[in-house]
VMD Tcl script that draws the C-alpha trace (Angstrom):
set ca {
  {65.31 115.66 124.82}
  {68.77 116.03 122.51}
  {67.77 119.11 120.47}
  {67.14 121.38 123.54}
  {70.98 120.44 124.81}
  {72.32 121.64 121.69}
  {69.99 125.07 121.77}
  {71.26 125.11 125.21}
  {74.83 125.19 124.38}
  {73.43 127.21 121.26}
  {73.06 130.36 123.46}
  {76.12 129.54 125.35}
  {74.27 128.05 128.72}
  {76.52 125.48 130.40}
  {74.80 122.09 130.80}
  {74.34 121.09 134.50}
  {75.95 117.36 135.77}
  {72.94 115.70 135.24}
  {71.98 117.59 131.98}
  {75.43 116.23 130.98}
  {75.54 113.25 131.91}
  {71.52 112.36 129.96}
  {73.06 113.76 126.69}
  {76.45 111.30 126.89}
  {74.27 108.48 128.06}
  {71.80 108.57 125.48}
  {74.75 109.68 122.57}
  {76.62 106.41 124.32}
  {73.58 104.24 123.94}
  {72.89 104.62 120.52}
  {69.72 106.86 121.11}
  {70.77 110.31 118.82}
  {71.28 110.19 115.30}
  {74.81 110.98 113.53}
  {73.72 114.45 112.29}
  {72.17 115.76 116.10}
  {75.46 114.35 117.69}
  {77.51 116.33 114.87}
  {75.29 119.19 115.42}
  {75.80 118.90 119.77}
  {79.40 118.00 120.04}
  {79.69 121.19 117.85}
  {77.68 123.50 119.78}
  {79.33 122.10 122.68}
  {82.98 123.39 121.55}
  {81.36 127.15 120.43}
  {80.28 127.61 123.65}
  {83.33 126.20 125.00}
  {83.65 122.68 127.67}
  {83.33 123.24 131.31}
  {84.36 121.11 134.36}
  {81.14 119.94 135.30}
  {80.17 118.90 131.93}
  {83.73 116.66 131.49}
  {83.48 114.76 134.35}
  {79.82 113.27 133.69}
  {80.97 112.77 130.46}
  {83.51 111.17 131.78}
  {81.86 109.06 134.65}
  {79.57 108.06 131.54}
  {81.96 106.79 129.75}
  {83.65 104.74 132.66}
  {80.94 103.20 132.93}
  {80.57 102.19 129.41}
  {83.77 101.22 129.10}
  {84.64 97.43 129.42}
  {87.38 97.86 132.64}
  {89.22 95.30 134.49}
  {91.82 95.03 137.20}
  {95.64 94.68 136.65}
  {98.07 93.63 139.36}
  {97.52 95.75 142.24}
  {96.79 97.61 141.22}
  {99.55 100.22 141.67}
  {99.96 101.24 137.44}
  {100.56 104.42 136.33}
  {99.36 105.80 132.21}
  {100.44 108.70 129.88}
  {98.18 110.11 128.06}
  {96.96 113.29 126.16}
  {94.22 114.35 124.46}
  {96.07 115.17 121.37}
  {94.26 117.86 118.62}
  {97.76 120.19 118.95}
  {97.71 119.82 115.10}
  {101.80 119.93 115.22}
  {103.05 116.28 114.20}
  {105.10 115.71 116.73}
  {106.13 111.80 117.30}
  {105.25 109.57 119.33}
  {106.13 111.37 122.98}
  {104.29 109.54 125.46}
  {104.28 106.14 124.11}
  {107.74 106.64 123.85}
  {108.33 108.13 127.37}
  {105.69 105.05 129.26}
  {108.58 101.81 127.52}
  {111.63 104.27 129.40}
  {109.17 104.55 132.41}
  {108.59 100.57 132.19}
  {112.05 99.79 131.89}
  {112.64 102.08 135.30}
  {110.23 99.95 137.49}
  {107.01 101.24 136.94}
  {103.83 99.49 135.98}
  {102.24 100.89 132.88}
  {99.18 100.67 131.45}
  {99.12 102.59 128.50}
  {95.73 103.35 127.24}
  {95.73 104.61 123.22}
  {93.92 104.62 120.16}
  {95.06 105.10 116.02}
  {95.26 109.37 114.99}
  {92.44 110.61 114.46}
  {94.10 114.43 114.98}
  {97.88 113.61 113.82}
  {99.65 111.47 111.89}
  {100.42 108.94 114.36}
  {98.58 107.64 117.55}
  {100.05 105.45 119.89}
  {98.08 102.50 118.63}
  {99.66 103.16 115.02}
  {102.89 103.47 116.33}
  {103.19 100.08 117.88}
  {102.11 98.50 114.94}
  {104.88 99.96 113.13}
  {107.17 98.40 115.93}
  {106.05 95.28 114.89}
  {103.14 94.94 118.23}
  {99.95 92.90 118.09}
  {97.35 95.31 119.98}
  {94.02 93.66 119.70}
  {94.00 90.83 123.45}
  {91.54 90.07 125.41}
  {91.37 90.47 129.10}
  {93.21 86.95 129.62}
  {96.40 87.96 126.82}
  {96.50 91.73 128.76}
  {96.99 90.33 132.12}
  {99.97 87.51 131.04}
  {101.76 90.62 128.41}
  {101.20 93.08 132.02}
  {102.90 90.18 133.95}
  {105.07 88.88 132.05}
  {106.81 92.69 130.69}
  {104.93 95.76 132.96}
  {103.77 97.25 130.55}
  {100.11 96.96 128.67}
  {98.43 98.78 125.85}
  {94.81 98.90 125.51}
  {93.52 99.52 122.34}
  {91.09 102.19 122.80}
  {88.02 100.50 120.78}
  {88.44 97.52 121.74}
  {87.36 98.98 125.37}
  {84.82 101.54 124.50}
  {82.54 99.86 122.44}
  {80.36 102.21 122.95}
  {82.36 105.09 120.86}
  {80.65 103.10 117.57}
  {78.34 105.62 118.32}
  {80.23 108.21 118.18}
  {83.07 107.63 115.20}
  {81.08 108.90 112.15}
  {80.37 112.11 113.68}
  {83.27 112.90 115.09}
  {85.30 111.61 111.64}
  {82.99 114.23 109.66}
  {84.13 116.95 112.39}
  {87.87 116.14 111.47}
  {88.79 118.59 114.44}
  {88.93 117.85 118.54}
  {85.82 117.27 119.95}
  {84.88 115.97 123.75}
  {86.15 112.96 123.17}
  {89.78 114.05 122.64}
  {88.86 115.32 126.33}
  {87.38 111.79 127.60}
  {89.62 108.95 126.17}
  {93.04 109.97 129.15}
  {90.08 110.23 131.74}
  {88.71 106.88 131.36}
  {92.23 104.25 131.28}
  {89.84 100.83 131.37}
  {92.18 99.80 134.18}
  {91.41 102.60 136.28}
  {94.71 104.35 136.98}
  {95.23 106.02 139.41}
  {98.26 108.22 139.15}
  {98.93 109.99 134.98}
  {100.80 112.00 133.26}
  {98.46 113.48 131.31}
  {98.66 116.21 128.26}
  {95.91 118.95 126.83}
  {96.44 121.18 123.98}
  {95.77 124.44 125.23}
  {96.29 126.25 128.40}
  {93.24 126.49 129.73}
  {92.34 123.17 130.20}
  {95.53 122.30 133.09}
  {93.37 123.37 135.48}
  {89.87 122.19 134.67}
  {91.74 118.50 133.75}
  {92.96 118.43 136.78}
  {89.75 119.28 138.43}
  {88.43 116.94 136.86}
  {91.05 114.43 138.00}
  {90.41 115.38 141.46}
  {86.14 114.76 141.11}
  {87.28 111.01 139.70}
  {89.38 110.67 142.76}
  {92.52 110.21 140.68}
  {95.94 110.56 143.43}
  {98.67 111.80 141.87}
  {98.24 113.31 138.40}
  {100.40 115.67 136.29}
  {98.46 117.92 133.60}
  {100.99 119.01 131.08}
  {100.75 121.68 128.32}
  {103.54 123.09 126.44}
  {103.41 126.34 125.55}
  {104.44 125.77 122.20}
  {100.90 124.28 121.77}
  {101.53 120.47 122.60}
  {99.86 118.25 124.64}
  {103.24 117.01 126.28}
  {106.20 118.33 128.58}
  {107.68 120.26 125.76}
  {111.65 120.60 124.94}
  {110.83 123.57 122.62}
  {109.31 125.92 125.50}
  {108.23 125.76 128.39}
  {105.40 123.84 130.25}
  {102.63 125.06 131.67}
  {101.79 121.96 134.85}
  {99.23 121.71 136.91}
  {100.23 118.93 139.74}
  {96.80 117.24 141.82}
  {98.32 115.41 144.49}
  {96.76 114.75 148.35}
  {93.52 116.85 147.51}
  {96.06 119.50 146.68}
  {96.20 121.11 142.72}
  {99.01 123.33 142.44}
  {100.63 125.24 139.74}
  {103.98 125.70 137.94}
  {105.88 126.63 135.25}
  {108.97 123.95 134.03}
  {111.28 123.99 131.32}
  {113.82 121.88 129.72}
  {116.63 124.58 131.17}
  {115.59 123.88 135.13}
  {116.56 120.02 133.67}
  {120.32 121.02 132.11}
  {118.67 120.85 128.58}
  {118.85 122.40 126.19}
  {115.66 124.04 123.88}
  {115.48 122.18 120.83}
  {112.62 123.13 117.75}
  {109.47 121.57 116.39}
  {111.28 120.50 113.33}
  {113.88 118.28 115.69}
  {110.66 116.48 116.92}
  {108.14 116.18 114.25}
  {106.87 113.38 112.50}
  {105.28 112.19 109.23}
  {103.88 108.88 110.12}
  {104.39 106.15 112.16}
  {107.72 104.63 110.24}
  {109.26 108.21 110.63}
  {107.94 107.90 114.07}
  {109.68 104.90 115.13}
  {112.49 105.50 113.70}
  {113.11 108.99 116.18}
  {112.52 106.78 118.41}
  {114.93 103.77 118.14}
  {117.53 106.61 117.52}
  {117.07 108.33 121.23}
  {116.35 104.33 122.89}
  {120.05 103.66 121.19}
  {121.68 106.38 123.04}
  {121.39 109.24 120.01}
  {121.82 112.53 121.78}
  {118.71 114.93 120.54}
  {115.79 116.63 120.52}
  {113.64 113.89 121.28}
  {115.38 111.79 123.77}
  {115.44 115.12 125.49}
  {112.46 115.20 125.20}
  {111.44 112.15 126.00}
  {113.65 112.39 129.07}
  {111.32 115.17 130.45}
  {107.88 113.17 130.39}
  {109.37 109.70 131.59}
  {111.02 111.14 134.39}
  {107.65 113.03 134.90}
  {106.12 109.40 134.57}
  {109.09 108.08 137.51}
  {107.84 110.11 139.40}
  {104.31 109.36 139.93}
  {104.88 105.96 139.42}
  {107.29 106.31 142.97}
  {110.56 105.60 141.23}
  {112.49 108.47 142.21}
  {111.56 111.24 144.33}
  {111.52 114.39 142.03}
  {110.81 114.80 138.35}
  {114.84 115.99 137.85}
  {115.63 112.89 139.31}
  {113.19 110.87 136.81}
  {114.64 112.84 133.77}
  {117.97 112.01 134.99}
  {116.94 107.73 135.21}
  {115.62 107.75 131.94}
  {118.52 109.30 130.40}
  {120.64 106.10 131.44}
  {117.42 103.72 130.96}
  {117.80 104.96 126.86}
  {121.81 105.28 126.98}
  {122.11 101.33 128.48}
  {119.50 99.76 126.50}
  {116.54 98.73 128.71}
  {114.21 100.99 127.04}
  {115.27 99.53 123.55}
  {114.94 96.27 125.56}
  {111.08 96.85 126.95}
  {109.76 97.99 123.52}
  {111.66 94.68 121.60}
  {110.02 92.44 125.04}
  {106.87 94.13 124.58}
  {106.72 93.29 120.74}
  {107.32 89.89 121.34}
  {105.67 88.65 123.88}
  {102.07 90.54 122.20}
  {103.17 88.75 119.82}
  {103.09 85.18 121.04}
}
mol new
graphics top color blue
foreach p $ca { graphics top sphere $p radius 0.5 }
foreach p [lrange $ca 0 end-1] q [lrange $ca 1 end] { graphics top cylinder $p $q radius 0.2 }
display resetview
């Protein structure tokens, strides 16, 4: 059956919802060999992945994940697809600590690097955190810190069937697109970055299909899957079941444009150093970019009434040491 789907994809024909669901279900239950998984993913890439295919695959992945509720369910996630190939510092992870310092409840979903120099898990390990926790420990950390990291392999055990093919392919695939849609704690509000512009509207539609509450899908014109500091960012905002699209620029928030070298990191330790400097109050393109993304997260968390107000608050939280304290608190509690 999987070969029939591969043949269809190679003819540039989209899979309908049920066909895609069947294919992903087969893959994630270990019923498809590595070579066929690789062929399926490459054929899907070559054809171009559609909204219905992502929605169907995300539904299966959600069903297969070890989901659980935290707190009152009123929490946010900041997660990107990766795949930009630009090797920047871990902005989404840094911004999530700033948002948590501002009172947002954060369930940060992430993994080790697949297509970058430093994934969110790599950064937290470099900071000294323990990220391998059972559900009971995660609940304790969340209650005490207001931030918890959900290490993807512990919550998506069926992904083990996909990893050999992903590693062999060595570039972004469908599974880069699924992770951000499958927060194990069911976060309904999210800043979600994508690696190409034509995915922005698609991801907003998928988020609507998955009954998300309030989501900002973002793509920097420089190619980043973040709100970037080097250029404008294209945004699709899902709110009240309506999708609106617009552009924002650092200049809209009184910030100067930075450059890619200023926000680049060559390793988890390098990324951590840049973040710690920003959290110490050092003015830089890194601090500006964290403020942009944390500002968006605080807006989604209803701690401010606009991204602009969130950006302003984010600078305060970095300059007064509260963001650094939140990171230190997480590292300490995660190891207790």
